[in-house]
BAKOL-160217 format. One record per residue (C-alpha): residue number from 0; residue in one letter; x, y, z. Coordinates in Angstrom, 3 decimals. Example, Ala and Ser with C-alpha at 12.3 -4.5 7.8 and 13.67 -1.06 7.14 Angstrom:
<pts>
> nr_rest_c1_c2_c3
> 0_A_12.300_-4.500_7.800
> 1_S_13.670_-1.060_7.140
</pts>
This chain:
<pts>
> nr_rest_c1_c2_c3
> 0_M_-11.960_-19.625_28.806
> 1_K_-13.608_-16.321_28.357
> 2_L_-10.163_-14.541_28.668
> 3_F_-8.750_-16.613_25.693
> 4_K_-11.691_-15.678_23.492
> 5_I_-11.120_-12.089_24.381
> 6_I_-7.639_-12.162_23.595
> 7_Y_-8.313_-14.124_20.436
> 8_L_-10.897_-11.428_19.321
> 9_V_-8.278_-8.492_20.131
> 10_L_-5.644_-10.351_18.004
> 11_L_-8.037_-10.980_15.181
> 12_V_-9.124_-7.268_14.971
> 13_F_-5.476_-6.364_15.060
> 14_V_-4.398_-8.585_12.383
> 15_V_-7.626_-7.694_10.087
> 16_S_-6.932_-3.971_10.642
> 17_S_-3.386_-4.184_9.927
> 18_C_-4.286_-5.711_6.405
> 19_N_-6.131_-2.322_5.832
> 20_S_-3.016_-0.055_6.326
> 21_V_-0.879_1.012_3.481
> 22_Q_2.928_0.262_4.225
> 23_V_5.203_2.612_2.331
> 24_A_8.912_2.908_1.701
> 25_A_10.968_5.281_-0.285
> 26_D_14.294_5.369_-1.753
> 27_Y_16.144_8.302_-3.342
> 28_D_19.419_9.754_-4.542
> 29_T_21.149_11.283_-1.587
> 30_T_23.287_13.690_-3.891
> 31_V_19.833_15.430_-5.371
> 32_D_18.699_18.770_-4.193
> 33_F_15.057_18.102_-4.175
> 34_S_14.235_21.778_-3.454
> 35_K_15.090_22.600_-7.192
> 36_Y_12.017_20.551_-8.409
> 37_K_8.801_22.695_-8.763
> 38_T_7.093_21.263_-11.849
> 39_Y_6.141_17.814_-13.164
> 40_A_4.552_15.946_-15.993
> 41_F_3.400_12.366_-16.224
> 42_Y_5.274_9.822_-18.266
> 43_K_2.288_8.863_-20.568
> 44_K_3.980_6.010_-22.415
> 45_G_5.086_4.332_-19.317
> 46_I_1.636_4.719_-17.627
> 47_A_-0.065_3.368_-20.595
> 48_K_1.634_0.164_-20.132
> 49_V_0.643_-0.363_-16.516
> 50_D_-1.649_-3.511_-16.274
> 51_I_-4.546_-1.721_-14.552
> 52_S_-7.811_-0.293_-15.691
> 53_D_-7.893_3.103_-17.374
> 54_I_-10.193_4.243_-14.615
> 55_D_-7.722_3.188_-11.939
> 56_K_-4.835_5.009_-13.792
> 57_K_-7.075_8.204_-13.839
> 58_R_-7.838_7.792_-10.211
> 59_I_-3.997_7.465_-9.327
> 60_L_-3.091_10.460_-11.672
> 61_R_-5.765_12.631_-10.020
> 62_A_-4.542_11.657_-6.642
> 63_L_-0.964_12.407_-7.546
> 64_E_-2.039_15.893_-8.872
> 65_S_-3.740_16.734_-5.791
> 66_E_-0.919_15.630_-3.374
> 67_L_1.757_17.180_-5.521
> 68_G_-0.373_20.337_-5.587
> 69_K_-0.368_20.409_-1.835
> 70_K_3.369_20.262_-2.108
> 71_G_3.452_23.523_-4.103
> 72_M_4.377_21.665_-7.278
> 73_T_2.434_22.467_-10.720
> 74_P_2.158_20.513_-14.003
> 75_S_4.119_21.836_-16.940
> 76_E_5.112_21.226_-20.566
> 77_N_8.692_21.547_-19.742
> 78_P_8.858_19.941_-16.274
> 79_D_11.717_19.474_-13.767
> 80_L_10.374_15.801_-12.967
> 81_I_8.754_13.138_-15.039
> 82_I_6.561_10.883_-13.005
> 83_S_5.769_7.396_-13.878
> 84_I_3.944_4.648_-12.089
> 85_F_4.035_0.845_-12.018
> 86_A_1.420_-1.351_-10.200
> 87_K_1.088_-5.076_-9.566
> 88_S_-1.322_-7.083_-7.419
> 89_T_-1.408_-10.507_-5.797
> 90_K_-3.869_-12.622_-3.971
> 91_K_-3.194_-13.042_-0.311
> 92_V_-4.472_-16.039_1.852
> 93_N_-4.574_-15.649_5.457
> 94_V_-5.414_-18.596_7.897
> 95_Y_-6.224_-17.684_11.434
> 96_Q_-6.432_-20.621_13.936
> 97_D_-8.068_-20.546_17.236
> 98_Y_-5.981_-22.796_19.360
> 99_N_-8.387_-22.582_22.395
> 100_N_-10.858_-24.978_20.631
> 101_Y_-11.120_-28.807_20.705
> 102_G_-8.283_-29.686_18.332
> 103_G_-5.855_-31.011_20.978
> 104_Y_-6.178_-28.056_23.257
> 105_Y_-8.222_-27.804_26.294
> 106_Y_-8.596_-24.492_28.133
> 107_G_-5.429_-23.275_26.820
> 108_Y_-3.250_-26.643_27.428
> 109_W_-2.259_-28.893_24.877
> 110_S_-3.326_-32.458_25.434
> 111_P_-2.200_-35.246_22.890
> 112_W_-5.162_-37.316_24.202
> 113_Y_-7.949_-35.005_23.493
> 114_Y_-8.676_-34.246_19.818
> 115_G_-12.065_-33.055_18.962
> 116_P_-13.467_-31.011_16.143
> 117_N_-11.393_-28.201_15.009
> 118_Y_-13.792_-25.140_14.642
> 119_G_-11.436_-22.360_15.152
> 120_S_-10.032_-21.885_11.541
> 121_Q_-10.775_-19.083_9.506
> 122_V_-9.559_-18.517_5.953
> 123_T_-9.654_-15.037_4.286
> 124_V_-8.504_-14.005_0.681
> 125_H_-7.913_-10.445_-0.496
> 126_E_-5.931_-8.861_-3.320
> 127_E_-2.869_-7.042_-2.236
> 128_G_-1.416_-4.245_-4.429
> 129_T_1.958_-2.685_-4.791
> 130_L_2.129_0.871_-6.343
> 131_F_5.494_2.419_-7.349
> 132_V_5.782_5.877_-7.990
> 133_D_8.886_7.138_-9.856
> 134_F_10.277_10.709_-10.036
> 135_I_12.796_10.977_-12.894
> 136_D_14.862_14.239_-13.334
> 137_N_13.973_15.507_-16.823
> 138_K_17.276_16.876_-17.510
> 139_K_19.375_14.090_-16.509
> 140_K_16.809_11.437_-17.391
> 141_E_17.740_9.599_-14.091
> 142_L_15.418_8.246_-11.312
> 143_V_15.881_10.370_-8.378
> 144_W_13.212_9.205_-6.103
> 145_Q_10.874_6.153_-5.805
> 146_G_8.036_5.722_-3.373
> 147_I_6.226_2.305_-2.917
> 148_G_2.990_1.554_-1.237
> 149_K_1.706_-1.909_-0.445
> 150_G_-1.544_-2.877_1.113
> 151_A_-5.010_-4.629_0.744
> 152_L_-7.029_-3.456_-2.396
> 153_V_-10.821_-2.664_-2.366
> 154_V_-12.310_-3.846_-5.621
> 155_D_-16.049_-4.200_-4.934
> 156_D_-17.040_-0.415_-4.551
> 157_A_-15.970_2.406_-6.804
> 158_L_-16.097_5.001_-4.205
> 159_K_-14.150_2.795_-1.520
> 160_K_-11.588_2.008_-4.287
> 161_E_-11.185_5.699_-5.005
> 162_A_-10.502_6.501_-1.453
> 163_R_-8.184_3.617_-1.063
> 164_I_-6.070_4.872_-4.111
> 165_N_-6.022_8.326_-2.474
> 166_E_-4.758_6.897_0.706
> 167_F_-2.129_5.094_-1.122
> 168_I_-0.796_8.074_-3.041
> 169_Q_-1.175_10.288_0.248
> 170_K_0.983_7.900_2.167
> 171_I_3.477_7.304_-0.386
> 172_L_3.995_11.225_-0.908
> 173_E_4.396_11.708_2.747
> 174_K_8.099_10.513_2.004
> 175_Y_8.456_13.183_-0.570
> 176_P_10.718_15.345_-0.532
> 177_P_13.034_13.312_1.465
> 178_F_14.554_15.056_4.509
> 179_M_18.215_14.912_4.379
> 180_E_20.200_15.984_7.433
> 181_K_23.143_18.240_6.489
</pts>
């Protein structure tokens, strides 16, 4: 019985910690030479339409500036890339069930004759956000790269929220520029 509780605890910690990670993906135009992009500007009209607070928009833009600076890119009035963002959030409900309780299970074995109280359920609700970062070639006016980050959001503490946004942007921009094999 003790072994089952330890296994359950390890699985619960794994599931909860996986909610904290940011899942990222990127898509790009394989015909583009990304080494030619050295400057950028933000698409203010597009960013203004994003349905998040102005404070969070500022956090995202500061994080983008920081990460792009690390990649040697600089802001410009006549940029190579126009950067736009889009964000959405959804509520996620997770139900964890401990099958080593009294709800038909007895010491790990199912028994249709033994149904007792079911104390092993745990329900958690959290906000999950998805952030899209689009890089648009300014001359061609075409999308050339898109990064997507998805993960649990922090909404109750400003410092934690800022750190989480920084993590989203850092993880997304790890995929830029794409490394193409020749």
